[in-house]
C-alpha positions as a Markdown table, in Angstrom:
| # | Residue | x | y | z |
|---|---|---|---|---|
| 1 | Met | 242.4 | 130.0 | -51.5 |
| 2 | Tyr | 241.3 | 126.1 | -51.4 |
| 3 | Val | 242.4 | 123.9 | -48.5 |
| 4 | Thr | 243.3 | 120.4 | -47.9 |
| 5 | Ala | 244.1 | 118.5 | -44.5 |
| 6 | Ser | 246.2 | 115.4 | -45.3 |
| 7 | Pro | 245.8 | 112.7 | -42.8 |
| 8 | Gln | 248.5 | 113.8 | -41.2 |
| 9 | Ser | 247.2 | 117.5 | -40.5 |
| 10 | Thr | 244.2 | 116.5 | -39.7 |
| 11 | Gly | 244.0 | 117.6 | -36.1 |
| 12 | Glu | 244.5 | 121.9 | -37.4 |
| 13 | Ile | 241.5 | 121.2 | -39.0 |
| 14 | Lys | 239.7 | 121.0 | -35.2 |
| 15 | Arg | 241.4 | 124.2 | -34.2 |
| 16 | Glu | 241.6 | 128.1 | -34.2 |
| 17 | Pro | 242.8 | 129.5 | -37.1 |
| 18 | His | 240.9 | 126.5 | -38.8 |
| 19 | Leu | 237.1 | 127.0 | -37.5 |
| 20 | Lys | 236.9 | 130.5 | -37.8 |
| 21 | Tyr | 236.0 | 129.2 | -41.5 |
| 22 | Gln | 235.3 | 126.3 | -41.3 |
| 23 | Pro | 232.6 | 126.1 | -37.9 |
| 24 | Phe | 232.4 | 122.5 | -38.8 |
| 25 | Gly | 236.5 | 121.1 | -38.6 |
| 26 | Gln | 236.3 | 119.8 | -41.7 |
| 27 | Ile | 237.5 | 120.0 | -44.9 |
| 28 | Pro | 237.5 | 122.6 | -48.0 |
| 29 | Phe | 236.7 | 125.9 | -48.0 |
| 30 | Ile | 237.3 | 128.7 | -49.6 |
| 31 | Asp | 238.1 | 132.2 | -49.3 |
| 32 | Asp | 237.2 | 134.1 | -52.5 |
| 33 | Asp | 238.8 | 137.8 | -51.7 |
| 34 | Gly | 237.6 | 137.4 | -48.5 |
| 35 | Phe | 234.4 | 136.3 | -49.4 |
| 36 | Ile | 234.3 | 132.9 | -46.8 |
| 37 | Leu | 232.2 | 130.0 | -48.1 |
| 38 | Phe | 232.6 | 126.2 | -47.2 |
| 39 | Glu | 230.5 | 122.6 | -47.8 |
| 40 | Cys | 231.4 | 121.5 | -50.9 |
| 41 | Arg | 228.3 | 121.8 | -53.1 |
| 42 | Ala | 228.2 | 125.3 | -52.5 |
| 43 | Ile | 231.4 | 125.7 | -53.6 |
| 44 | Cys | 230.8 | 123.7 | -56.9 |
| 45 | Arg | 227.6 | 125.9 | -57.2 |
| 46 | Tyr | 229.6 | 129.2 | -56.0 |
| 47 | Leu | 232.5 | 129.2 | -58.6 |
| 48 | Ala | 230.3 | 127.6 | -61.6 |
| 49 | Thr | 228.2 | 130.3 | -61.8 |
| 50 | Lys | 231.0 | 132.8 | -60.8 |
| 51 | Tyr | 232.6 | 131.1 | -63.7 |
| 52 | Ala | 229.9 | 130.7 | -66.2 |
| 53 | Asp | 231.3 | 131.7 | -69.0 |
| 54 | Gln | 234.7 | 129.9 | -69.1 |
| 55 | Gly | 234.5 | 126.7 | -69.9 |
| 56 | Pro | 231.4 | 124.2 | -70.0 |
| 57 | Lys | 228.1 | 125.2 | -68.6 |
| 58 | Leu | 227.5 | 123.1 | -65.6 |
| 59 | Leu | 224.7 | 124.9 | -64.6 |
| 60 | Pro | 221.2 | 125.4 | -65.9 |
| 61 | Asp | 219.6 | 128.9 | -66.9 |
| 62 | Gln | 217.5 | 129.6 | -63.9 |
| 63 | Ser | 215.7 | 130.8 | -66.4 |
| 64 | Asp | 214.6 | 127.1 | -67.8 |
| 65 | Leu | 213.0 | 126.2 | -64.6 |
| 66 | Lys | 212.1 | 122.5 | -66.3 |
| 67 | Ala | 216.0 | 122.1 | -66.2 |
| 68 | Val | 216.3 | 123.7 | -63.0 |
| 69 | Ala | 214.3 | 121.0 | -61.7 |
| 70 | Leu | 216.1 | 117.9 | -62.7 |
| 71 | Phe | 218.7 | 119.6 | -62.3 |
| 72 | Glu | 217.4 | 119.3 | -58.4 |
| 73 | Gln | 216.4 | 116.0 | -59.1 |
| 74 | Ala | 219.5 | 115.3 | -60.3 |
| 75 | Ala | 221.3 | 116.5 | -57.6 |
| 76 | Ser | 219.3 | 115.1 | -55.1 |
| 77 | Ile | 219.7 | 111.6 | -56.6 |
| 78 | Glu | 223.7 | 112.3 | -55.9 |
| 79 | Gln | 223.1 | 113.1 | -52.4 |
| 80 | Ser | 220.6 | 111.0 | -51.3 |
| 81 | Asn | 221.0 | 107.6 | -53.7 |
| 82 | Phe | 224.5 | 108.0 | -53.8 |
| 83 | Asp | 227.2 | 110.0 | -51.6 |
| 84 | Thr | 225.4 | 107.8 | -48.2 |
| 85 | Tyr | 226.2 | 105.2 | -48.9 |
| 86 | Val | 229.8 | 105.3 | -50.9 |
| 87 | Gly | 231.0 | 107.6 | -48.2 |
| 88 | Val | 230.9 | 104.6 | -46.2 |
| 89 | Ile | 231.5 | 102.0 | -48.4 |
| 90 | Ala | 234.9 | 104.8 | -48.8 |
| 91 | His | 235.8 | 104.7 | -45.2 |
| 92 | Glu | 235.0 | 101.5 | -44.1 |
| 93 | Lys | 237.4 | 100.7 | -47.4 |
| 94 | Tyr | 240.1 | 102.8 | -47.8 |
| 95 | Tyr | 240.4 | 105.2 | -45.2 |
| 96 | Lys | 240.3 | 103.5 | -42.2 |
| 97 | Pro | 243.0 | 101.3 | -43.3 |
| 98 | Leu | 244.9 | 104.4 | -44.6 |
| 99 | Gln | 245.0 | 105.5 | -40.6 |
| 100 | Ala | 245.7 | 102.2 | -39.9 |
| 101 | Ile | 242.2 | 101.6 | -38.0 |
| 102 | Pro | 240.0 | 98.4 | -38.7 |
| 103 | Ser | 237.1 | 98.5 | -40.5 |
| 104 | Asp | 233.5 | 97.6 | -39.7 |
| 105 | Glu | 232.7 | 94.3 | -42.1 |
| 106 | Ala | 228.9 | 94.9 | -41.2 |
| 107 | Ala | 228.4 | 98.4 | -42.0 |
| 108 | Tyr | 230.5 | 97.8 | -45.6 |
| 109 | Gln | 227.9 | 95.0 | -46.5 |
| 110 | Arg | 225.5 | 97.2 | -45.5 |
| 111 | Asn | 225.6 | 99.8 | -47.6 |
| 112 | Phe | 227.5 | 98.1 | -50.7 |
| 113 | Asp | 224.0 | 95.9 | -50.9 |
| 114 | Ile | 222.4 | 99.1 | -50.5 |
| 115 | Leu | 224.1 | 100.9 | -53.2 |
| 116 | Asn | 224.4 | 97.9 | -55.1 |
| 117 | Ala | 220.1 | 98.7 | -55.1 |
| 118 | Lys | 220.7 | 101.8 | -56.0 |
| 119 | Leu | 222.1 | 101.4 | -58.6 |
| 120 | Asp | 219.7 | 100.2 | -60.8 |
| 121 | Gly | 217.5 | 103.1 | -60.7 |
| 122 | Tyr | 220.9 | 104.5 | -62.2 |
| 123 | Glu | 220.7 | 102.2 | -65.2 |
| 124 | Arg | 216.2 | 102.5 | -65.0 |
| 125 | Ile | 217.3 | 106.7 | -65.8 |
| 126 | Leu | 220.7 | 107.1 | -67.3 |
| 127 | Ser | 219.4 | 104.2 | -70.6 |
| 128 | Lys | 217.0 | 107.7 | -70.8 |
| 129 | Gln | 219.6 | 110.1 | -70.9 |
| 130 | Lys | 223.3 | 110.8 | -71.0 |
| 131 | Tyr | 223.5 | 111.8 | -67.6 |
| 132 | Leu | 220.8 | 111.9 | -64.2 |
| 133 | Gly | 219.5 | 115.4 | -65.5 |
| 134 | Gly | 219.0 | 115.0 | -68.9 |
| 135 | Asp | 221.4 | 115.9 | -72.0 |
| 136 | Glu | 224.3 | 117.7 | -70.4 |
| 137 | Leu | 226.4 | 117.2 | -68.4 |
| 138 | Thr | 226.0 | 119.1 | -64.2 |
| 139 | Leu | 227.4 | 119.7 | -60.8 |
| 140 | Ala | 225.4 | 116.5 | -60.0 |
| 141 | Asp | 227.0 | 114.0 | -62.1 |
| 142 | Leu | 230.3 | 115.7 | -60.7 |
| 143 | Trp | 230.0 | 114.9 | -56.9 |
| 144 | His | 230.1 | 111.4 | -58.0 |
| 145 | Leu | 233.9 | 112.1 | -59.3 |
| 146 | Pro | 235.4 | 112.1 | -55.6 |
| 147 | Tyr | 234.0 | 108.0 | -53.4 |
| 148 | Ala | 233.3 | 106.7 | -57.3 |
| 149 | Asp | 236.4 | 107.0 | -58.0 |
| 150 | Val | 237.6 | 105.6 | -54.4 |
| 151 | Ala | 234.5 | 103.4 | -54.8 |
| 152 | Glu | 236.0 | 101.8 | -57.9 |
| 153 | Asn | 238.7 | 100.6 | -56.5 |
| 154 | Val | 237.9 | 99.5 | -53.7 |
| 155 | Thr | 234.4 | 97.3 | -54.7 |
| 156 | Pro | 235.5 | 97.0 | -58.9 |
| 157 | Gln | 232.2 | 94.7 | -59.4 |
| 158 | Leu | 230.0 | 97.5 | -57.9 |
| 159 | Phe | 230.2 | 99.2 | -60.7 |
| 160 | Glu | 231.3 | 96.3 | -63.4 |
| 161 | Ser | 228.1 | 94.8 | -62.6 |
| 162 | His | 225.9 | 97.6 | -63.7 |
| 163 | Pro | 227.5 | 98.7 | -67.1 |
| 164 | Arg | 225.1 | 102.2 | -68.0 |
| 165 | Phe | 226.3 | 103.1 | -65.0 |
| 166 | Asn | 230.0 | 102.5 | -65.4 |
| 167 | Glu | 229.8 | 103.4 | -69.4 |
| 168 | Trp | 228.5 | 107.1 | -67.5 |
| 169 | Tyr | 231.0 | 107.1 | -64.5 |
| 170 | Gln | 234.2 | 106.4 | -67.0 |
| 171 | Gly | 233.2 | 109.0 | -68.9 |
| 172 | Leu | 233.1 | 111.0 | -66.9 |
| 173 | Lys | 236.2 | 110.5 | -65.0 |
| 174 | Val | 238.7 | 111.3 | -68.2 |
| 175 | Arg | 237.4 | 114.5 | -68.6 |
| 176 | Pro | 240.8 | 116.5 | -68.1 |
| 177 | Ala | 239.4 | 118.7 | -65.3 |
| 178 | Trp | 239.3 | 116.1 | -63.4 |
| 179 | Ile | 242.3 | 114.0 | -64.3 |
| 180 | Lys | 244.2 | 117.5 | -62.6 |
| 181 | Val | 241.9 | 116.6 | -59.6 |
| 182 | Lys | 243.8 | 113.6 | -59.6 |
| 183 | Glu | 246.9 | 114.9 | -60.6 |
| 184 | Leu | 246.4 | 117.7 | -58.0 |
| 185 | Ile | 245.8 | 115.5 | -55.3 |
| 186 | Gln | 248.2 | 112.6 | -55.7 |
| 187 | Gln | 251.0 | 115.8 | -55.7 |
| 188 | Ser | 249.4 | 116.9 | -52.3 |
| 189 | Met | 249.2 | 113.2 | -50.8 |
| 190 | Lys | 253.3 | 112.9 | -51.3 |
| 191 | Ala | 254.0 | 116.5 | -49.6 |
């Protein structure tokens, strides 16, 4: 079971019974036959391991120390050099307006400027290899998609000014699984 919340139901995730599954009152969590797991990256790693024999392999073989290290490096890049800043951009320019909350322009601009500089690092990495962790797609690449999708819509110039990043991102966003996720999100927003 995967739990989502629309802006109308956000209050529900801050109360029981949701807090029983996600103690911080956030989304998502999964209930896999009684095994409760929360936090996006943990869920992704769990599912990629559980279903490793279905679809593309999204995690490196644990016996390949260097591949694991490069994956962990890429995962850290996403969390420390992308998610932190693009999350603020998404909240200030998309989620707050959706809820009729005024944006903090200073916070937006500060994070835009930092992310703009961080994307220069992506340019250097992606000039040498196809994906962040090497030449194979991993979860570290895919973790960029949710906030990148929002950021591309509210600040397209940010990605367009970084051609290698933009080419990499454009390749990720046309993956059939991501297209299906976006369709499901659209359906849930209408419900």
